[in-house]
C-alpha positions as CSV (number, residue, x, y, z in Angstrom):
1,X,-24.1,-8.6,1.2
2,X,-25.8,-8.9,-2.1
3,X,-27.6,-5.6,-1.5
4,X,-24.3,-3.9,-0.7
5,X,-22.7,-5.1,-3.9
6,X,-25.8,-3.9,-5.8
7,X,-25.3,-0.5,-4.2
8,X,-21.7,-0.4,-5.3
9,X,-22.6,-1.3,-8.8
10,X,-24.8,1.8,-8.9
11,X,-21.8,4.1,-8.5
12,X,-21.0,6.5,-11.3
13,X,-17.4,5.3,-11.5
14,X,-16.9,2.8,-14.2
15,X,-13.7,1.7,-12.6
16,X,-15.5,0.8,-9.3
17,X,-18.3,-1.0,-11.1
18,X,-15.7,-3.0,-13.1
19,X,-13.8,-4.1,-10.0
20,X,-17.0,-5.0,-8.1
21,X,-18.2,-7.0,-11.1
22,X,-14.9,-8.9,-11.6
23,X,-13.5,-9.2,-8.1
24,X,-16.5,-9.3,-5.8
25,X,-19.0,-11.0,-8.1
26,X,-16.5,-13.2,-9.9
27,X,-17.4,-12.2,-13.5
28,X,-14.8,-13.2,-16.1
29,X,-13.1,-10.4,-18.0
30,X,-14.6,-11.7,-21.2
31,X,-18.1,-11.3,-19.8
32,X,-20.2,-8.9,-22.0
33,X,-20.9,-6.5,-19.2
34,X,-17.3,-6.6,-17.9
35,X,-16.0,-5.8,-21.4
36,X,-18.3,-2.9,-21.7
37,X,-17.2,-1.5,-18.4
38,X,-13.5,-2.1,-19.3
39,X,-14.0,0.3,-22.2
40,X,-16.0,2.8,-20.2
41,X,-13.4,3.1,-17.4
42,X,-10.9,4.8,-19.8
43,X,-13.2,7.9,-19.6
44,X,-13.5,7.6,-15.8
45,X,-12.2,10.9,-14.3
46,X,-9.9,8.8,-12.0
47,X,-8.1,7.6,-15.1
48,X,-8.7,10.3,-17.7
49,X,-7.7,13.2,-15.5
50,X,-4.6,11.5,-14.3
51,X,-3.4,10.3,-17.7
52,X,-3.9,13.8,-19.2
53,X,-1.2,15.0,-16.8
54,X,1.4,12.4,-18.0
55,X,4.5,14.1,-19.6
56,X,6.1,13.1,-22.9
57,X,8.8,11.2,-21.1
58,X,6.2,9.0,-19.3
59,X,6.5,10.7,-16.0
60,X,4.2,12.7,-13.8
61,X,5.2,15.8,-11.9
62,X,1.8,16.6,-10.5
63,X,-1.5,14.8,-10.0
64,X,-5.2,15.4,-9.7
65,X,-7.5,15.9,-6.8
66,X,-5.5,16.2,-3.5
67,X,-2.3,15.3,-5.4
68,X,-1.8,18.8,-6.8
69,X,1.4,19.5,-4.9
70,X,4.7,18.7,-6.7
71,X,6.5,15.7,-5.1
72,X,9.1,15.3,-7.8
73,X,8.8,13.0,-10.9
74,X,10.0,9.8,-9.3
75,X,7.4,9.9,-6.5
76,X,4.6,11.3,-8.5
77,X,5.1,8.7,-11.2
78,X,5.1,6.0,-8.5
79,X,1.8,7.3,-7.1
80,X,0.2,7.6,-10.5
81,X,1.2,4.0,-11.5
82,X,0.1,2.7,-8.1
83,X,-3.4,4.1,-8.7
84,X,-3.6,2.8,-12.3
85,X,-2.5,-0.7,-11.1
86,X,-5.0,-0.6,-8.2
87,X,-7.7,0.2,-10.7
88,X,-6.8,-2.9,-12.7
89,X,-4.6,-1.5,-15.5
90,X,-1.4,-3.2,-16.5
91,X,1.3,-3.3,-19.1
92,X,-1.3,-3.5,-21.9
93,X,-2.3,0.1,-21.1
94,X,0.0,2.5,-22.9
95,X,0.3,5.1,-20.1
96,X,1.3,2.3,-17.7
97,X,3.9,1.1,-20.1
98,X,5.4,4.5,-20.6
99,X,5.3,5.3,-16.8
100,X,7.0,2.0,-16.1
101,X,9.8,2.6,-18.6
102,X,10.4,6.0,-17.0
103,X,10.8,4.4,-13.6
104,X,13.0,1.6,-14.9
105,X,15.1,4.2,-16.7
106,X,15.9,5.7,-13.3
107,X,16.8,2.4,-11.7
108,X,20.5,1.9,-10.7
109,X,22.6,-1.1,-11.7
110,X,22.4,-2.5,-8.2
111,X,18.6,-2.8,-8.4
112,X,17.7,0.2,-6.3
113,X,16.6,3.7,-6.9
114,X,18.5,6.8,-5.7
115,X,17.5,8.7,-2.6
116,X,18.3,11.9,-4.5
117,X,15.4,11.2,-6.9
118,X,12.9,11.4,-4.0
119,X,12.0,14.2,-1.7
120,X,14.6,15.3,0.8
121,X,14.2,13.6,4.2
122,X,11.2,15.4,5.8
123,X,12.4,14.7,9.3
124,X,15.9,16.2,8.9
125,X,17.6,13.0,9.8
126,X,20.3,13.4,7.1
127,X,19.6,10.0,5.5
128,X,22.0,8.7,2.9
129,X,20.0,5.5,2.4
130,X,16.4,4.4,3.2
131,X,14.7,1.2,2.0
132,X,11.7,3.3,1.1
133,X,13.6,5.0,-1.7
134,X,13.3,1.8,-3.7
135,X,10.1,0.5,-2.2
136,X,8.1,3.5,-3.5
137,X,8.7,2.9,-7.2
138,X,8.8,-0.9,-6.8
139,X,5.4,-0.9,-5.1
140,X,3.9,0.9,-8.1
141,X,5.5,-1.4,-10.6
142,X,4.4,-4.6,-9.0
143,X,0.9,-3.3,-8.6
144,X,0.9,-2.9,-12.4
145,X,1.9,-6.5,-12.9
146,X,5.7,-6.2,-13.3
147,X,6.5,-8.2,-10.1
148,X,8.4,-11.0,-11.9
149,X,10.2,-8.7,-14.3
150,X,13.9,-9.2,-13.9
151,X,14.4,-5.5,-13.1
152,X,11.9,-5.8,-10.3
153,X,13.5,-9.0,-9.0
154,X,16.8,-7.0,-8.7
155,X,15.0,-4.4,-6.7
156,X,13.6,-7.0,-4.3
157,X,17.1,-8.3,-3.8
158,X,18.3,-4.8,-3.1
159,X,15.6,-4.5,-0.4
160,X,16.5,-7.9,1.1
161,X,20.1,-6.8,1.8
162,X,18.8,-4.1,4.1
163,X,16.5,-6.3,6.2
164,X,17.4,-6.3,9.9
165,X,18.0,-9.6,11.8
166,X,14.7,-9.2,13.6
167,X,12.8,-9.1,10.2
168,X,12.0,-5.4,10.0
169,X,13.4,-2.7,7.8
170,X,15.1,0.3,9.4
171,X,14.5,4.0,8.9
172,X,17.8,4.0,7.0
173,X,21.4,4.9,7.4
174,X,23.4,8.1,7.6
175,X,27.1,7.6,6.8
176,X,26.9,3.9,7.7
177,X,25.1,4.6,11.0
178,X,21.5,3.4,11.7
179,X,19.1,6.3,12.2
180,X,16.8,6.3,15.2
181,X,13.1,5.6,14.9
182,X,10.5,8.2,15.9
183,X,7.9,7.0,18.3
184,X,5.0,7.0,15.9
185,X,7.0,4.7,13.6
186,X,8.1,2.4,16.3
187,X,7.6,-1.4,16.0
188,X,6.9,-3.1,19.3
189,X,9.5,-5.8,19.2
190,X,12.3,-4.3,17.0
191,X,14.9,-1.9,18.2
192,X,15.6,-0.3,14.9
193,X,12.7,-1.3,12.8
194,X,10.7,1.5,11.1
195,X,6.9,1.0,10.5
196,X,6.9,3.2,7.4
197,X,9.8,1.3,5.7
198,X,8.6,-2.1,6.8
199,X,5.0,-1.5,5.7
200,X,6.1,-0.2,2.3
201,X,8.4,-3.2,1.7
202,X,5.7,-5.6,2.8
203,X,3.3,-4.0,0.2
204,X,5.9,-4.8,-2.5
205,X,6.2,-8.4,-1.2
206,X,2.5,-8.9,-0.9
207,X,1.9,-8.2,-4.6
208,X,4.5,-10.8,-5.7
209,X,3.1,-14.3,-6.7
210,X,5.9,-16.1,-4.7
211,X,7.4,-13.6,-2.3
212,X,3.9,-12.9,-0.8
213,X,4.1,-16.2,1.1
214,X,7.7,-16.0,2.0
215,X,9.2,-16.0,5.5
216,X,10.3,-12.4,5.0
217,X,6.7,-11.2,4.2
218,X,5.1,-13.1,7.1
219,X,7.7,-12.0,9.6
220,X,7.2,-8.3,8.5
221,X,3.4,-8.7,9.0
222,X,3.9,-10.4,12.4
223,X,5.9,-7.3,13.5
224,X,3.3,-4.9,12.2
225,X,0.6,-6.7,14.0
226,X,2.3,-5.7,17.2
227,X,0.7,-2.3,17.0
228,X,-2.8,-3.1,18.2
229,X,-4.3,0.4,18.1
230,X,-7.8,1.0,17.0
231,X,-8.1,4.3,15.1
232,X,-11.5,4.4,13.5
233,X,-11.0,7.7,11.7
234,X,-8.1,6.3,9.7
235,X,-9.8,3.2,8.4
236,X,-9.9,3.5,4.6
237,X,-7.1,6.2,4.5
238,X,-4.9,4.3,2.1
239,X,-7.8,3.8,-0.4
240,X,-8.6,7.5,-0.2
241,X,-5.0,8.4,-0.9
242,X,-4.8,6.0,-3.8
243,X,-7.9,7.8,-5.3
244,X,-6.5,11.3,-4.7
245,X,-9.1,12.2,-2.1
246,X,-6.3,12.5,0.4
247,X,-2.9,14.1,-0.2
248,X,0.2,11.9,-0.6
249,X,2.4,13.7,1.8
250,X,5.5,12.7,3.6
251,X,8.4,10.4,2.8
252,X,9.6,8.8,6.0
253,X,6.4,10.1,7.5
254,X,4.2,8.5,4.8
255,X,2.6,6.0,7.2
256,X,2.4,8.4,10.1
257,X,-1.3,7.7,10.3
258,X,-2.2,4.0,11.0
259,X,-4.8,2.5,8.7
260,X,-5.9,-0.8,10.1
261,X,-7.7,-1.7,6.8
262,X,-4.2,-1.6,5.1
263,X,-2.8,-4.1,7.6
264,X,-5.8,-6.4,7.1
265,X,-5.4,-6.1,3.3
266,X,-1.7,-7.1,3.7
267,X,-2.7,-10.0,6.0
268,X,-5.0,-11.4,3.3
269,X,-2.4,-11.1,0.6
270,X,0.3,-13.0,2.5
271,X,-2.1,-15.8,3.5
272,X,-3.4,-15.3,7.0
273,X,-6.9,-15.7,8.2
274,X,-9.2,-15.0,11.2
275,X,-7.8,-18.1,12.9
276,X,-5.2,-15.7,14.2
277,X,-6.6,-13.9,17.3
278,X,-5.1,-10.5,16.4
279,X,-6.6,-10.7,12.9
280,X,-10.0,-11.8,14.2
281,X,-10.1,-8.9,16.8
282,X,-9.1,-6.4,14.1
283,X,-11.8,-7.7,11.7
284,X,-14.4,-7.5,14.5
285,X,-13.4,-3.9,15.1
286,X,-13.6,-2.9,11.5
287,X,-17.0,-4.7,11.1
288,X,-18.3,-2.6,14.0
289,X,-17.7,0.5,12.0
290,X,-20.2,-0.3,9.2
291,X,-23.0,2.3,8.8
292,X,-26.7,1.6,8.6
293,X,-26.6,0.6,5.0
294,X,-23.7,-1.8,5.4
295,X,-21.1,0.7,4.1
296,X,-18.0,2.1,5.7
297,X,-18.3,5.9,5.8
298,X,-15.3,8.0,4.4
299,X,-15.8,11.5,3.0
300,X,-16.1,11.4,-0.8
301,X,-15.2,7.7,-1.2
302,X,-17.4,5.6,1.1
303,X,-18.3,3.1,-1.7
304,X,-14.6,2.7,-2.7
305,X,-13.6,2.1,0.9
306,X,-16.4,-0.3,1.3
307,X,-15.4,-2.2,-1.9
308,X,-11.8,-2.5,-0.6
309,X,-12.9,-3.7,2.8
310,X,-15.3,-6.3,1.5
311,X,-12.6,-7.7,-0.8
312,X,-10.1,-7.7,2.1
313,X,-12.5,-9.5,4.5
314,X,-13.3,-12.1,1.9
315,X,-9.6,-12.8,1.5
316,X,-9.3,-13.4,5.2
317,X,-12.0,-16.1,5.2
318,X,-9.8,-18.8,3.7
319,X,-7.9,-21.4,5.9
320,X,-4.2,-20.9,6.6
321,X,-1.5,-22.7,8.4
322,X,0.1,-19.4,9.7
323,X,-0.7,-17.9,13.0
324,X,1.4,-15.2,14.7
325,X,3.4,-16.3,17.7
326,X,4.7,-12.8,18.5
327,X,4.0,-11.8,22.2
328,X,1.2,-9.3,22.6
329,X,2.6,-6.0,24.0
330,X,0.7,-2.8,24.5
331,X,1.9,-0.2,21.9
332,X,3.3,3.0,23.3
333,X,4.8,5.3,20.7
334,X,6.6,7.5,23.3
335,X,7.1,5.5,26.6
336,X,7.2,7.6,29.7
337,X,10.7,8.1,31.1
338,X,11.2,6.7,34.5
339,X,12.5,9.4,36.9
340,X,15.3,8.6,39.4
341,X,13.5,10.4,42.2
């Protein structure tokens, strides 16, 4: 493992070197080398190119890399802040502060954000409300360190009111009627639960110092663990999207592709470990995907994906008193219909 970390420290990205040094090697932020890298990362293209695209009002309407398409200022600002927060920037960084104030400025009095501020529903389901409309900006804000801000706490309460009795979050509503769930977003033991909405809300909960270990967060994870598919080509997808290597497409379809590394990251954040059989089997599968040099291969960002997975796996080593009791059911996105004859 030490050799892998040394390989990661040789990367040209100052942001990656800083995160490896502080999060994997345990260096304090006041360490001489850490302070040097903290300054150098401001000129890292991942930061510099993105910040140059910020508008005067604090928003983004386009991004760099694979983010070039215009997704609207609310979503693009949410994506930009999520990247900066994931790279270790918080309210002390002026572009983060300005972007956060833009998002907070669009927040409604009830704590949520408007669906009209996001892309139109890309599945044509005529939604009038979807939990993800608030989870997108909230996910970005809490990743930048605003989780306990009173405005974010109101957003959490807005999300909690739409939680289903089984612990999942739905696709949304159209004129007070629950909308159906497409097969690829189906949750094994929930009639109306949507994997996209539930995953996005869980990401928000997992970055909160208290809500991460709540019954709501652990129940959401328990339901998501019901999808036990093993899609090797998607492992690392969410890291690649955060970096701009992959496009940030879709709204309700945002998690159409299933990234097992994201589920393991969420599992570590809400306090689970390999004592749970499902987690242990998922970790064994991900470990089997390592390349000959101990890295996980992903086009253009293998070292980033490897850093993220090493951090995730280390978080799963700690003891926990939580083990899923949800029955194991084979996942079928579109079950075959039984014919009468």
